[in-house]
C-alpha positions in Angstrom: 98.2 92.0 112.8 94.5 92.1 111.7 93.8 88.6 112.8 94.9 89.5 116.3 92.8 92.5 116.3 89.8 90.3 115.2 90.8 87.6 117.6 90.9 90.3 120.4 87.4 92.0 119.3 85.8 88.5 119.3 87.2 87.7 122.6 85.9 90.8 124.1 82.3 89.9 122.8 82.5 86.3 124.2 83.6 87.6 127.3 80.7 90.1 127.3 78.3 87.4 126.5 79.6 85.3 129.6 79.4 88.3 131.9 75.7 88.6 131.0 75.1 84.7 131.5 76.9 84.7 135.2 75.1 88.1 135.9 77.8 90.5 136.1 76.5 92.8 133.2 72.7 93.4 132.8 71.4 92.1 129.0 71.0 96.2 128.4 74.5 97.1 129.3 75.8 94.2 127.1 73.6 95.6 124.4 75.1 98.9 124.7 78.7 97.8 124.6 78.1 95.4 121.5 76.2 98.3 120.0 79.2 100.7 120.4 81.7 98.0 119.3 79.6 97.6 116.0 79.6 101.1 115.5 83.2 101.5 115.6 83.6 98.5 113.4 81.2 99.8 110.8 82.4 103.7 110.9 86.0 103.2 111.5 86.9 101.9 107.8 84.7 104.7 106.5 86.6 107.3 108.2 90.0 106.0 107.4 89.1 105.8 103.6 87.7 109.2 103.8 91.1 110.6 105.4 93.3 108.7 103.0 91.1 109.6 99.9 90.6 113.4 100.8 93.6 114.4 103.0 96.5 111.8 102.7 96.7 111.2 99.1 96.4 114.9 97.9 99.0 115.8 100.4 101.5 113.1 99.4 101.0 114.1 95.9 101.9 117.8 96.8 105.0 116.6 98.7 106.1 114.5 95.8 105.6 117.3 93.3 107.4 119.5 95.7 110.4 116.9 96.3 110.8 116.0 92.7 113.0 118.7 91.4 115.1 118.5 94.5 115.5 114.8 94.1 116.7 115.2 90.7 119.4 117.8 91.5 120.5 115.4 94.6 120.6 112.7 92.2 122.8 114.5 89.6 125.1 115.5 92.4 125.4 112.0 93.3 126.0 111.0 89.9 128.7 113.4 89.3 130.4 112.6 92.7 130.6 109.0 91.9 132.1 109.7 88.4 134.5 111.8 89.9 135.3 109.4 92.6 135.8 106.7 90.0 138.1 108.8 87.9 140.1 109.7 90.7 140.5 106.0 91.7 141.5 105.0 88.1 144.1 107.8 88.0 145.5 106.5 91.4 145.5 103.1 90.2 147.0 103.7 86.8 149.5 106.2 87.9 150.0 105.0 91.7 151.4 101.6 90.7 154.3 102.8 88.9 155.6 104.9 91.9 
């Protein structure tokens, strides 16, 4: 996926260069576009890292700490239901075969 995004970005820069060569875009306009692109490329990873480190990780930690007891209870209920189902199947198999 990242390779496709990089290819699209490079293709956009190459097309901007060709547009300057054939005179569709003035060089000043092309420099503004390339500068904006580079700004996004340089700033976006820093913003994503900041959000992940300061917002997402603490939120996931809080969610996990809240959900842990509930998951333990759900797991215990699932184990008890599974044991009950196995005991009923065993009883049915033992005593149902003789009827």
